[in-house]
Each structure stands twice: as C-alpha cells, then as structure tokens.
N, C-alpha and C positions, 0 to 999 in steps of 0.2 A: 476456702480454696480460691486462689486467684485464677480467673478464666484465662485461657490461652488466647493468643492473637487470632488464631483460627476460629475459636468459639465466638469472639467478639464480632468478627467479620460475618460469620454465618448467622449470628443472631441479628445483626443489622440488616442483613439481606432478607431474612424471614419477616422481620418487622416492617421493612420497607415495602415488600411485596404485598403484605396484608393491607397496608395503609394507602396504597396508590393504585389499586386495581381500577377504581372508577376513573381516576384522572388519566390513566394510560389509554383508556378507550377513546379519548378525544384528543390525545396529544398529537403534535406534528409528526411527520415521518422521521424514522431513524436515519442515520448516516454512517456509512463506512467509507473511508478514504484509503485507497491503496497507493502509496507513494513509491514511484520508481526512482529512487534517489540517485542522482548522478548525471542524468540526461540521456533519454532514450532516442532511438532512431525509429520513427514511425513508418519509414518506408519498408521496414521489415514486417509490418503488419497492415495497419488500416489506412495507410497513405501510399499506395503502391505507385512506383514510377518505372514501369518496365520499358526497356529499350530507349531510355533517355540518356544521352551521352553525358549530360551535365550532372547526373546523379549516379554516384557509385553505390548502388543499392546492394541488397543481399546476394544477387547473382554473381557479383565479383568473386565471391568466396567458393563458388561451385567446384566440387571434385568431379572432374569429367569422367573418372573411372567408375563412379557410382551412378547408376541409372536413376536412382531415386532422388539424387541430389539435384533437383530441378525446381526452378521457381514457376509457380502457376498462380493464376488469379481466380479466386472464388468470389461469389457474390451472394449476399443476403440482403434482400431489399435493395436499398440504395448503396449499401456498404460493399465496396470492393476491398478485398484483403489479399495480400501477398502470402502464399502458402508454400511450404516445402516439407514433404513427407519425411525426408531424412533428417532435417535439422530442427524443424519447428512444428512438430505434429501436435503439440499442445495448443497451438493457435487454431488449427483446423478443428480440433475437438471442441474447443470453446465455442467457436462461431457456429458449428453444426448444432450445438445444443442451445445456444443462447443468443445467436445473432438476431433472432426475431424480437428479442427484448432489449436490444442494445442500440444506443445512439453514439456516434463518434463525432468529435469536433476536430477539424483540421485547421492548420494555419493560425494557431492561437499565439498571439504576440505576448511575450513576457518582457521584452525590451532590455534584457541583460544577458551577459555571459558569466555572471558571478553566481556560484552555487548559493551563497548566503542570501543575496538579494532575491534570486530566483525562488528559493524556498519560501521566503516571506511572501512574495507576490503570489505564487501559485497556491500556497496553502492558506493564506490569510486574505488574499484579495487586495493587499496593501503592504507597503514596506514601512509603515509607521511603527516606530519602536514601541514594543509592548502590546501590539495588537494581537488578539487571539486568532487561532486558526479556525477553519470552518467547523471541525469536529468539536472544538471547545465552545464555539458559539452555540451549536446545537445542544451540547451538554448543559450550558448555562441557561439557555432559554427553556428547555424542556425539563431538565433535571432528571433525577432518578432516585430510587429508594436508597441506594448506597452512594452512587457516583453519577455525574452527568456524562463524563467522557473518560475513556481509557486510552492512553497512548502506549501502543506496543512497539512503536517505531524508534523512539528516542528523539524524534524531530518535532514533537508537538510544541505549539506556542500557546500557553495557557492565558497569558495576559490577565485581564480582569476576571477571568473565569477560573482562576487557579484553585479556588476553594472547592470546586465541583469536578476537578480533574485529577487523574492519577497517572503517573508514568510507571508502567510495569516492566518496560524493557522488551527487547526483541525476543528474549528467551523465556517468556511466559512465567515470570515469577508469581504473578497473581494466581495462576492455576495452582502453583505449589503451595500458596498460602491457604487457598480455599479447599484444595484437594491434595493433602500431603502425599497420598499414594502415587501421585502423578509426577513426583519430582524426578529430576534427571539422574542418569546413572552415575555411579562412583567410578573411580579410576580403574577399577578392575572390570568394569562393564556391568556389574551387578546392580540391581535396583536399589535405590536408597531406602533405608527404613522409613516408615511413616513418621516416627518420632525419633528425635535424637536422644541418645543415651546421655546420662550425666558426664560420662567420660569423654564422649565426642564433643559435648558442649564446652567442657573445660579446655580441650585441645584448641577449639576454635577461638575461645576467649583469649587463651595464651598467645595464639598467633596474631590476633588482632592487636593485642597490647604491644607485642614485640614490633609489629609493623608500624603502629602509631608512634612508638618511641623513636624508631629509626627515621621515620619521616620528619618528625619534629627536629631531630638532630641533623637532618640533611644527609643521611647516609643511605637513602633508598637509591639503588642502581637500576637503570633500565634493563640491563641484561637479565637480572633476576626476575623482573616482572615478565619479560618476554618468555623465560623458561616456564614460569607458572601459567601464563596464558596458553602456551603451546601444550602443556600437560592437560589443561582443562579441555582444550579443543579436541585432543586425541581421545580423552575419556568420553566426550560427547559422541564422537564418531563411533567408538566401540559400542556404546550403548545403543546407538541407532542401528548399527549392523546387527546386533543381537535382536533388537525389536523387529527388524525387517525379516530376519530368519524365522521369527516366531509368528510372522504374518500380522503384526499389529500396526504396521504403517501402510498407508495407501500405496500400492505398487504403481499407480499411474503417475504419481508425482515423481519427477526425475531425481535421481540421486544428487545430493548437493543443494536441494531446495527444501530441506526439512524444516528449516527455521520459518519459512513462509507457511508451511502446513501447520506448524504449531500455532502461529498467530491467527491463521484463518479459522481453525477449529475453536480456538479460545474466543475469538470474536463472536462466532455464532453462539457459543455457550453463554457468553455475557449478555448478549442481546436477548436470547431466548429466555433467560432467567429474569430479565428485567433489571439486571444489576446496573446497566447504564443505557444511554440512548445513542451513543456514537462511539466509534472506535477508529483510531488511526493506525494503519499497518504499514510496514516497510516490506518491499519485495524481496529483500535479502539477496539481491543480485548485483553483479558488477556492470554498471552502466557507463561509467566515466572512461570510455574506451579510447584514450589518447594513443595507445600503441598496440591495441589488440581489438580492433573493431569486430573481428570475427566472433568475439564473445557475445555480441548482441544476439546471435542466433540462440544460444542456450538461455540467455536471460529472458528472451521473449517466450521461448518454449516453457521454461519453468514458471514464469509469472502467469501466463495464461492457463497453465495447468492448475496452479493454485487458485486463480480466479474462478475457474470452473468449479472447484471444490467449494469455494466460498458461496457462490451463487446457488449451487445445489443444496448446500446446508441451509441457507436462508429459505429456499423454497420448501424444503422438507419440514422446516420448523413453522411454516405458514407466515413467514416474515417478509418475503421478497416484495410483495405489493406495497408494503409500507416501509421498506428500507431502500434508500438510494445508495448504490455502490458507485463510487467515482474512482477511476484509475487515471493517474496523471504523473507528470514528471516536471521538474522545475525548468527544463530547457530541452532543446533538441540537439542534433548533431549536424555538423557541416555536411553538405551534399557530396563532398569529395574526400578522398583518403589522403593522409599525409605520408611523409617518407617512411614512417614507422608502421604503416598499415593501419593507422588509427584515424580518428576524427577529432575535431575540436568542438568547442561549445558553440551553440547556435541560438539566437534569440526568439526562434519560433518553435512551438511544440504542438502537441495534440492531447486529447483526453478522450476517455471512454466512460459512458454512463450506462448502467443497467438497473432494472427494477425501479421501485419508487415512483411509478407513474410516468416514466419517460416513454417517448415514442420509440417503438422498435424498428430496426432496419432503416434508420435515418442517418443522414450525413449533414452536418452543419459546417460550412466553410470549406476552404480548399487551399492548396499551395500551388505555385507555378513550377516550371521546370528547374527552378533554382531553390526550391523549398522556401519561398517567400510567401507569407500569408496573403490571401486575396480578399478584396473588399466584399462585404455582404450587407444585406439589409438586416441590421441587428435586431429588428423586431421579429423576424421569422426565420433567420438563419440562411436565407436563400442568397446565392451569389448575385451581386449587384455592383456594377462598375461605379455607380454613383454613391455607394455606401462606404463602409469603413471596415478595416481589418478588426476582427474580434480581439478583445483585450482580456488580460488576466483578471482585472477587477470586474468586468462585465460577466465573465464566466463564474467567478465566485458569487456574485450577486444572484446569478441564475440558479446556482446550487442551493443557496439559502431560500430563494423563492420556491424552488421545487419541493423543499421539505417543509414548507408552510411557515417560514420565518420572514418577516419584513426586512429585506436587505437594507432599507434606509436607516434602520436602527444601528447598523454596524458599518455600513459603507455609504454614508450620506452622499447623495448626488449622483450615485452610480446607477445607470439604467441596466437592468438585467438583460443578458443575452437571451433572445427568444428562440422558439422552435424546439424546446425540449419536451414539452408536455404532449402526452398521447391525445 
C-alpha cells in the first residue's frame, strides 16, 4: 500500500521530534514575523501625535455623534499609545495584557516608497536580490525536524535557505495536509470530508486537465477566473458563519479577520509541535489606504486582536520566553490626507517586538511633528541629536542578534540596533 502524503508528513514529524529533542534544548530562540503588508499608519497606535496640526491622525475620522469615538492616550511603561474604544478596542486589549512585555521602535527609516523594495528591506534587512528574509535565516540556521521556516503570508524570501522553507499560503493548507478534518467548508457551507472519494478526485482531475489544456491554448479568460474566485470566497464566508454560530471561532477577533486567526493558531501549533523554528504571517488587512485611510482603524483593531491571540497562545504553550514576535510594515503613511481621504507612501515606519527576551514597556526612537525619524544613539536606542536615524538593516541585524544568530553571517558590516534586550 502506498502511503498518503499526510502519512509521510506525519511520519517525518514524529521521526524529527524524536531525533532532535536534545538539540532543541540549546537552540536559538524561535521567530514569528507578522507583516502588515501595504504600509501602516503608526499614529493610530504606538506613535501618537495628538493635537499636532501637521499630522492628520486618527482623530480626523471621529464621529461626533458617538461619545465613545474619542481618541485617548494610554501608557504602558515608556510606551504611549493612541486608543479609541469605538474603533480600535483590540489595540487597548493587547497593550493591557502585553504592554509590559512589548518594545516599540519609532522613526525606522526604510528609505523607499516602493512596496517591493520596502518588503525586501524590512523583511530581509537588504534589497540584495536573492537574500533570505529573517524567518528564513532563522529556519536555515536552527533547522527543524521537518522544516526550518513556514511562510503563511506569501511574501517569504527563501533565498539560499529554500531547502528548509515551505510556503503554505495565507489559507492554512499545511493544517489541511497534517489534519484533514480541519479543511475549509464546501460551497454549501458543510465541512469537507476528511478524505476525498474516488469520484471527487476524478472530478478534480478532470477540471485540472481541462484548465491546463485551455491555458496552453491561450483560452483562459479572466472573467471565468473571477467568478470561480468569488464563489470560493463566498463558500469560505458561509463556512465561517456556520462555525461562528457553532461557537468554534474566537468571538473576540473581529469579523473579517479570520484569515489572521487561522495563521496565528497554525503558527502556534507548528512551533509547539517543533515542526519548524520560524513562521512568517500576513495580517490579512487593507493597509495601502490611498483613498480610504479610515480603513486603518479596523486594520489596527483586527491586527492587534490577532496579535493578542498569538501571544496568548505562545505563552500558554510555554514558548513566549523563547520566541520573538516582530510586527512590522514595509513603509508608513504620509502625515496628511489627500483629496480622496487617503494617504500616500512614506519612507519611515515603526515596529513592535514582544517576547523572546526583549525589554518590556520600552520605546526606541521617535518621529518629529512631520513623522520624520529622529537620530538616536544606536547602541542603546536613546534619543541623541548627535546620533543617527535607525535604519532597516540595523533593525534586521538586531532581530537576528536577539534570537541568538550572528548578524554578521547574513548582513556583513551592519551594526545591530541596541536597546532591545531586557
């Protein structure tokens, strides 16, 4: 009998766990990177600019008829955070629970307004073609019984570490391979069967053959793909609605952010099982708000709600002390709104780190009243007019250093940004 793909994966997982228990005890820290792809506005959270005319922050969107829709400033150690009970309660809940374990970096220079270059710089610490991202570096350095790194975001850069990484996609296919009972709902909203019947497999094979033949002949039309994608999206929505009614989804996570929950829970499962040492996650939110900057409220709320679930899961699994969680975006947003009520790309951003031995309640760096990064003493992160603005490569080197990897092996000549360690 030929073993199934699931049997092979589970067998490899069991063998790997048995053979690496001793090595895991002395391995460097794990790494989870949560990427807010598109460019976030940090004035909505950990870089507040209240009452500053040159910054059109979250208060511009206030509904004056709603008494709860008010911007307030909360503080956790050195960290000041912009809060709004009506629009971004997930931010408040996260910092209430985990602000004491969190460090934020403000005024981080990425030096570009291109998504592609920004992603390379913030995820890899360099834009050198073929360079691996931070999670791939951790996966290649530490390794794992099955994989080094798993990319759930679709934005992973494997580079020379490709043999130890796997791209599972935002929709959690890896869980479907390891645990078939967890597969997504069918078009009717009913749960998929754990194993496909021969008839179902034949239908899938026939469809794939027809699609491949049409593609080769150049007859694939975009409208037909759009219809298929829309049907799949609706099926997923129906399945989630049924699951929510059954009480199987976390009611705290806002509707429309289930993709993030799927990734977060899978990331904890993978790390707890020892399947890999690092995971790259996407926030699954709309950040590139050129014409709808008001969407930043929900994106912040949903992302910090998901982040809280991630950190809670790591803590419950006994992994938080040895797992560094980094939340970042490849760029920021302009401090002013455009004629469409949106914002444009900005070459300064910020980042958040929690767990993995970082100092809690600490702030590194700052921005001025025009959201321009300010110079710091890069050795300790303290503001210093004679210092330099923190750079993306220094930040990447600091992340590697924090997880126990020599950044000089991957980013030669780059001095890590200081001030992260507790």
